[in-house]
C-alpha positions as CSV (number, residue, x, y, z in Angstrom):
1,M,0.4,0.0,0.1
2,N,1.3,3.2,-0.8
3,N,1.7,5.5,1.8
4,I,3.0,8.3,0.2
5,K,2.8,11.5,1.3
6,T,3.8,14.8,0.1
7,K,5.3,18.0,1.4
8,I,6.4,21.6,0.5
9,L,9.9,21.7,1.2
10,G,10.6,25.1,0.6
11,T,9.7,27.9,-1.4
12,G,11.3,31.6,-3.0
13,I,9.8,34.2,-5.2
14,Y,11.6,37.3,-7.4
15,L,9.9,40.3,-8.0
16,P,11.3,42.8,-10.9
17,K,13.1,46.0,-9.6
18,Q,10.9,48.9,-11.6
19,I,8.4,49.8,-9.2
20,V,5.5,51.1,-11.8
21,T,2.8,52.8,-9.1
22,N,-0.5,54.3,-10.1
23,F,1.0,57.6,-10.4
24,D,2.9,56.7,-12.8
25,L,0.2,54.9,-15.2
26,E,-2.3,58.6,-14.6
27,K,0.5,59.6,-17.1
28,I,0.1,57.2,-19.7
29,V,-3.5,56.7,-19.5
30,D,-6.8,58.1,-18.6
31,T,-6.5,57.0,-14.6
32,S,-5.8,58.0,-11.5
33,D,-4.6,56.2,-8.3
34,Q,-7.9,56.3,-6.4
35,W,-9.8,55.0,-9.2
36,I,-7.2,52.7,-9.3
37,Y,-6.9,51.4,-5.9
38,E,-10.9,51.4,-5.3
39,R,-11.5,48.7,-8.1
40,T,-9.1,46.7,-7.4
41,G,-7.0,47.3,-4.7
42,I,-4.0,47.9,-6.2
43,K,-1.6,50.7,-5.5
44,Q,1.7,49.7,-7.4
45,R,2.9,46.4,-9.6
46,R,6.4,44.9,-10.6
47,I,7.6,45.6,-14.2
48,S,10.5,43.5,-15.9
49,S,13.2,45.0,-17.2
50,K,13.2,45.4,-21.2
51,E,16.6,45.2,-21.3
52,G,16.8,42.0,-20.1
53,G,18.0,39.9,-16.5
54,E,14.8,39.1,-16.1
55,Y,13.0,37.1,-18.8
56,P,10.5,34.6,-17.6
57,S,13.2,31.6,-17.3
58,D,15.2,34.3,-15.2
59,M,13.1,35.2,-13.0
60,G,12.4,31.5,-12.5
61,K,16.0,30.7,-11.7
62,F,16.2,33.4,-8.5
63,A,13.1,32.0,-7.4
64,A,14.0,28.1,-7.6
65,E,17.2,29.2,-6.6
66,E,16.0,30.8,-3.0
67,A,13.1,27.3,-3.2
68,I,15.7,24.5,-3.8
69,K,18.0,26.4,-0.8
70,N,14.8,26.7,1.7
71,A,13.9,23.0,0.8
72,G,17.9,22.1,1.8
73,I,18.5,19.4,-1.6
74,N,20.5,20.0,-4.3
75,K,19.9,21.0,-7.7
76,N,20.4,17.8,-8.6
77,D,18.1,15.9,-6.8
78,I,15.6,18.0,-9.2
79,D,14.0,15.3,-10.9
80,M,11.4,16.7,-12.7
81,I,10.6,20.7,-13.8
82,I,7.0,22.5,-13.9
83,L,6.8,26.1,-14.6
84,T,3.7,27.1,-15.0
85,T,3.4,30.6,-18.1
86,A,1.1,32.4,-20.0
87,T,3.8,33.9,-21.1
88,P,7.7,31.9,-22.1
89,D,10.2,33.3,-22.7
90,M,9.2,32.1,-26.2
91,P,7.2,29.1,-28.3
92,I,10.1,26.5,-28.4
93,P,11.8,25.0,-26.7
94,N,9.8,25.6,-22.8
95,T,10.8,27.6,-20.8
96,A,11.1,24.8,-18.2
97,S,13.9,23.0,-20.0
98,I,15.4,26.6,-20.5
99,L,15.3,27.2,-16.8
100,Q,17.0,23.6,-15.7
101,T,20.0,25.0,-18.0
102,K,20.1,27.6,-15.9
103,L,19.8,26.2,-13.1
104,G,22.5,23.9,-13.5
105,I,20.8,20.7,-13.7
106,T,22.2,18.2,-15.3
107,N,20.7,14.7,-14.1
108,H,18.4,16.1,-17.9
109,C,15.5,15.9,-15.6
110,A,11.7,16.3,-16.9
111,C,10.9,19.8,-17.8
112,M,7.6,20.8,-18.8
113,D,5.9,24.3,-19.3
114,L,2.0,24.1,-17.8
115,L,-1.1,26.9,-18.8
116,A,-3.7,27.5,-17.2
117,A,-3.6,30.6,-16.9
118,C,-4.2,32.1,-12.9
119,S,-4.8,28.9,-12.1
120,G,-1.0,27.6,-13.0
121,F,0.2,27.0,-9.7
122,V,-2.4,24.9,-8.3
123,Y,-2.5,23.0,-11.5
124,G,0.9,22.2,-11.2
125,L,1.5,22.0,-8.2
126,T,-1.3,19.0,-8.2
127,V,0.1,17.5,-10.7
128,A,3.6,17.4,-8.7
129,D,1.7,15.0,-6.1
130,S,0.6,13.2,-8.3
131,L,3.5,12.5,-9.4
132,I,5.1,11.8,-6.1
133,K,2.4,10.1,-4.8
134,N,2.5,7.7,-8.1
135,Q,6.3,7.4,-6.9
136,Q,7.5,8.8,-10.6
137,A,9.6,11.6,-9.2
138,K,10.9,12.3,-5.7
139,N,11.7,16.0,-5.7
140,V,9.3,17.7,-8.0
141,L,10.2,22.3,-9.1
142,V,7.2,24.0,-9.5
143,A,8.1,27.0,-10.6
144,A,4.9,29.9,-11.6
145,S,7.0,32.9,-14.2
146,E,4.4,35.7,-15.2
147,M,6.1,38.9,-17.7
148,L,2.3,39.4,-18.2
149,S,3.7,43.0,-19.1
150,S,5.1,42.2,-22.7
151,S,1.0,40.7,-23.3
152,T,0.0,44.1,-21.6
153,N,-1.7,46.6,-23.5
154,W,-0.8,49.8,-22.3
155,Q,-3.3,51.9,-23.9
156,D,-6.3,50.3,-22.0
157,R,-7.1,51.5,-19.1
158,N,-9.5,48.6,-18.4
159,S,-6.4,45.8,-18.5
160,C,-2.6,48.5,-17.9
161,I,-4.3,48.6,-14.7
162,L,-4.4,45.4,-13.4
163,F,-1.4,43.6,-14.4
164,G,2.5,42.9,-13.1
165,D,5.4,40.7,-13.3
166,G,6.7,37.8,-11.0
167,C,7.5,34.4,-10.3
168,G,7.1,32.4,-7.1
169,A,8.1,29.1,-6.4
170,A,7.9,25.6,-4.6
171,V,10.1,22.0,-3.9
172,I,7.4,19.6,-3.7
173,G,8.8,16.4,-1.4
174,I,8.6,13.6,-0.5
175,T,7.3,14.3,3.4
176,P,9.5,12.0,6.1
177,N,7.9,9.2,8.3
178,E,7.2,11.4,11.5
179,E,6.1,14.9,10.1
180,E,2.2,15.2,9.1
181,S,2.2,17.6,6.0
182,D,0.4,16.5,3.3
183,I,-2.1,17.5,0.2
184,F,-5.0,16.5,1.6
185,A,-7.2,17.1,-1.7
186,S,-7.0,18.8,-5.1
187,K,-9.7,20.3,-7.3
188,L,-9.0,21.1,-11.0
189,S,-11.6,22.3,-13.6
190,A,-12.4,24.1,-16.6
191,D,-15.2,26.3,-18.9
192,G,-14.4,26.9,-22.4
193,T,-17.2,28.5,-22.5
194,G,-15.9,31.6,-21.3
195,R,-13.0,31.7,-23.5
196,E,-13.6,35.2,-24.3
197,F,-14.0,37.0,-21.3
198,L,-10.1,36.7,-21.0
199,D,-8.0,35.8,-24.2
200,Q,-5.1,36.5,-26.4
201,P,-7.1,35.8,-29.8
202,A,-3.9,36.8,-32.4
203,G,-0.2,35.1,-31.7
204,G,-1.6,32.3,-32.8
205,S,-1.6,29.1,-35.0
206,V,-5.0,30.4,-35.4
207,T,-3.9,34.3,-35.7
208,P,-0.7,34.3,-36.7
209,I,1.1,38.0,-36.0
210,T,0.5,40.5,-38.9
211,A,1.3,44.5,-39.8
212,D,-2.7,44.7,-39.7
213,I,-2.6,42.7,-35.8
214,L,0.3,44.9,-34.6
215,L,-1.7,48.2,-36.3
216,K,-5.2,46.8,-34.5
217,R,-3.2,45.8,-31.2
218,E,-4.4,42.6,-31.3
219,Q,-1.4,41.1,-30.0
220,Y,-2.4,41.7,-26.1
221,I,-4.1,40.7,-23.3
222,Q,-8.0,41.8,-23.4
223,M,-10.4,41.2,-21.2
224,K,-14.3,41.6,-20.1
225,G,-14.0,42.4,-16.9
226,R,-18.2,42.1,-15.8
227,D,-18.4,38.6,-16.9
228,M,-14.6,37.7,-15.2
229,F,-15.8,39.2,-12.2
230,K,-19.4,37.7,-12.0
231,V,-18.5,34.2,-13.3
232,A,-14.9,33.8,-10.9
233,T,-16.5,35.2,-7.4
234,R,-18.7,31.8,-7.8
235,T,-16.9,29.5,-8.9
236,L,-13.9,30.5,-6.7
237,A,-16.0,29.9,-3.5
238,D,-17.9,26.2,-5.3
239,V,-14.4,25.3,-6.3
240,A,-12.8,25.5,-2.6
241,R,-16.0,24.4,-1.4
242,H,-15.6,21.1,-3.2
243,T,-12.0,20.7,-1.8
244,L,-12.4,20.9,1.3
245,D,-15.4,18.7,1.4
246,K,-13.2,16.1,-0.5
247,A,-10.4,16.3,2.3
248,N,-13.1,16.0,5.0
249,I,-11.9,19.9,6.2
250,S,-14.7,22.2,7.5
251,V,-14.3,25.7,6.7
252,E,-13.3,26.8,10.9
253,S,-10.0,24.2,10.3
254,V,-8.8,26.0,7.9
255,D,-5.4,28.7,9.3
256,W,-5.1,30.1,6.2
257,L,-7.2,31.1,3.1
258,I,-4.7,31.8,-0.2
259,P,-6.5,33.3,-2.9
260,H,-5.8,34.7,-6.8
261,Q,-4.9,38.0,-6.2
262,A,-7.2,39.3,-9.4
263,N,-8.7,41.9,-7.3
264,I,-9.6,42.8,-3.9
265,R,-14.0,43.0,-4.7
266,I,-13.5,39.6,-6.1
267,I,-11.2,38.6,-2.5
268,N,-14.1,40.0,-1.0
269,K,-16.8,38.3,-2.1
270,T,-15.4,34.9,-2.4
271,V,-14.6,35.2,1.2
272,E,-17.8,36.4,2.5
273,L,-19.3,33.4,0.5
274,L,-17.9,31.2,2.3
275,Q,-18.0,32.7,6.0
276,F,-14.0,32.7,6.7
277,D,-12.5,34.8,8.9
278,P,-11.0,37.9,6.9
279,S,-8.1,37.6,9.0
280,K,-6.7,34.3,8.0
281,V,-6.6,35.7,4.3
282,I,-2.7,36.3,3.1
283,I,-3.2,39.7,0.3
284,N,-1.1,41.7,-1.5
285,I,-2.0,43.0,-4.4
286,E,-1.7,46.0,-3.2
287,N,2.1,45.7,-3.6
288,Y,2.3,43.8,-6.8
289,G,-1.1,43.1,-8.9
290,N,-2.6,40.4,-10.7
291,T,0.3,38.6,-11.6
292,S,-0.9,35.5,-12.6
293,S,-0.1,32.1,-12.0
294,A,2.7,33.9,-10.0
295,T,0.5,35.4,-7.6
296,I,0.1,32.6,-5.0
297,P,3.5,30.9,-4.6
298,I,4.1,34.9,-4.0
299,A,1.9,35.7,-1.4
300,F,2.6,32.2,0.0
301,H,6.4,32.4,0.7
302,E,6.1,36.1,1.7
303,A,3.5,34.9,4.9
304,I,6.2,32.1,5.4
305,T,8.6,34.1,5.7
306,A,6.6,36.9,7.8
307,G,5.8,34.6,10.6
308,K,2.3,33.8,10.0
309,I,2.2,30.5,8.3
310,K,3.6,27.8,10.2
311,R,4.5,24.2,9.8
312,G,1.2,22.6,10.6
313,D,-1.3,24.9,9.9
314,T,-3.4,24.0,6.9
315,V,-3.6,26.1,4.0
316,V,-5.8,26.5,1.4
317,F,-5.1,28.3,-2.7
318,V,-7.7,29.3,-4.6
319,A,-7.5,29.9,-8.3
320,F,-9.3,31.2,-11.7
321,G,-8.5,32.3,-14.4
322,A,-8.7,32.8,-18.1
323,G,-9.7,29.4,-19.9
324,L,-12.1,28.7,-17.8
325,T,-9.8,27.1,-15.6
326,S,-10.5,27.4,-11.2
327,G,-8.6,25.0,-9.0
328,A,-7.7,24.7,-5.7
329,T,-5.8,23.0,-2.6
330,V,-5.8,22.0,0.6
331,F,-2.4,21.3,2.8
332,K,-1.4,21.0,5.8
333,Y,2.5,22.9,5.8
């Protein structure tokens, strides 16, 4: 009988050096700090350098090195790299393999990119948990690295205010016999009927980049904010409840909830629907905006570093994104 339990051994993050505030955005689009903050909860975001050194694989390297160090393992103990991103370095090869090289991993470990938009880290964590419990891997690096500034239309005031860049990483491994850490349950889902609520229509096989596409700026992210808000709040609460029921854990037993950091109003509504204690919700959207799949691991690492989340705590991750993807995970840290 397989009694393997999985543990988040270590975490790390990387945040680009450049800070862009709402006041900076006032200079390029018709908006204001008050308008942005009241509607989103965002004050500033990080933007990767256009000169290089902060591309997704670069951010992944810095965050992964910290995670590997905190995990107390050697880099060649990693036998799988899952990189979650909607903004890879390039279409081919996958950015995970580029990250492998930048980390100096020489064991020929498996590498794959995973695209589930803002739900990516929860998807990646679930895949890592399954691989370990089915004895296909011992130590999996899950890195969520997003450079959304490269896909943002900086002339669109409704979307450019939302996004930022960054990376969060975690090493997932086998829990020692004497410890209780484990990923209890996960729930992944998607509803493709809402794909047009948030998409990037040009740049793929269907609509390659042309001069006309560039002129119309159709290569950038487009969003129907009201539609996303309505579906997101209901879906986040539902998938979190489903996962807790699957793990046979009550809402009251959860020590910390880390929702995807897309919009403070979505977070608050989700917490209300779950009837969850707001004081036990990790929120950092004010400082970083929406970094897609990186929001949850960044918030998780910061909460650990700040001494909020401690070993033995029960934590829930819940996310929602383009696709429309969603996912939740409940675990003992």
